[in-house]
N, C-alpha and C positions, 0 to 999 in steps of 0.2 A: 174413812171407814175401812177401805182396803188395806191401809197401812196398819191399823189396829189388828186386822185379821192376820196379816203377814207376821206382825210382831207376836201375836199370840201363838201362831203355829211354830214360829222360831223358838219361842220360849218353852212351849210344850216339848218339842223335840229335844232341845238343850237339856231341860230338866230331866226328861226320861233317861237320856244317856249319862248325864252327870250322876244321877241317883244310882243307876246301874253300875257304873264303874267305881263310884264311891263305895257301894256295897261290896264289890269284888275286892277293892283295896283293903277295906276294914276286915273282911273275911280272911284275907292273906295275913294281915297283921295280927289278928287274933290267933290264927293257927301258929305263927312263929312264936308267940308267947305262951303256947301250951294249951290253947283252946279256950272255949267259953267257961266262965266261972259257974254259971247256972245253966242247966240243960232242962228242957221241958219236952219229954216225948209224949206228944199229944195223942198218938195212936194208942199207947198203953194206958194213958189216963182215961181216954174215952172208952177203951175196951172194958174197963172195970165198972162201967155204968151201963144201964139198960133202960129203954123206954124214955119216959119223961125226964129222968135224971140225966141221960146222955144228951138229950135235947137242951136242957138247962145248962149243962157244962159247955156245950158248943156255943150257946148264946153268950155265956160269960167270956169265953176266949175271943168272941167276935166283938162284943160291945164294951167290955172294959177298956181295951186300948183305944177305942174311938172316944169314949168319955174322958179318958185321961188326956188325950190329945186336945180335945175340945176345951177342957178345963184350963190347961196351960196356955192354949192359944187365946182364950178369953182374957186371961189375966195379962198376957203379953200385950194384946191389943189395948186393953185398958190402960196399961202403963205407958203406951205410946201416946196416949192422949195426955198424960201428966208430965212425960219427959220427951220433949220434941226431938231430941237427938236420936231417939229410936226410929224416927221416920226415915233416917238416912239409910237404914238397912234395906236390902233388896225388897222391892215390891213383888208380892207373890203373884199378882194377877198379870203383870207385864213382864216380870223377870228383869226389869231395868232398875238401876239405882236412881232414886229420886231424891232430890234435896227438899227440905221442909218448905221452901218457897214455891216449889212446883206443885204442891198439894192443894 
């Protein structure tokens, strides 16, 4: 039990810093190649809307990425059940590499 808690804390900490530094690296690479291809200035987009329209636009910016992530994660997980070699990829709950025999 204590080992699982330690592994979870280590995984969470590692993932946090890995994502942070990966984001910094990607930002640097994108700026070297001339910046992003698509820019979305959310403050100006939301400034053109008022009342319920502004609330709906904010909901779109929040929920569409969540649904997109969930959609692709669902199909990835489903494909893991049909293609066992996908289970070799890092386990998101522990952050460790697991072989198909360990599952």
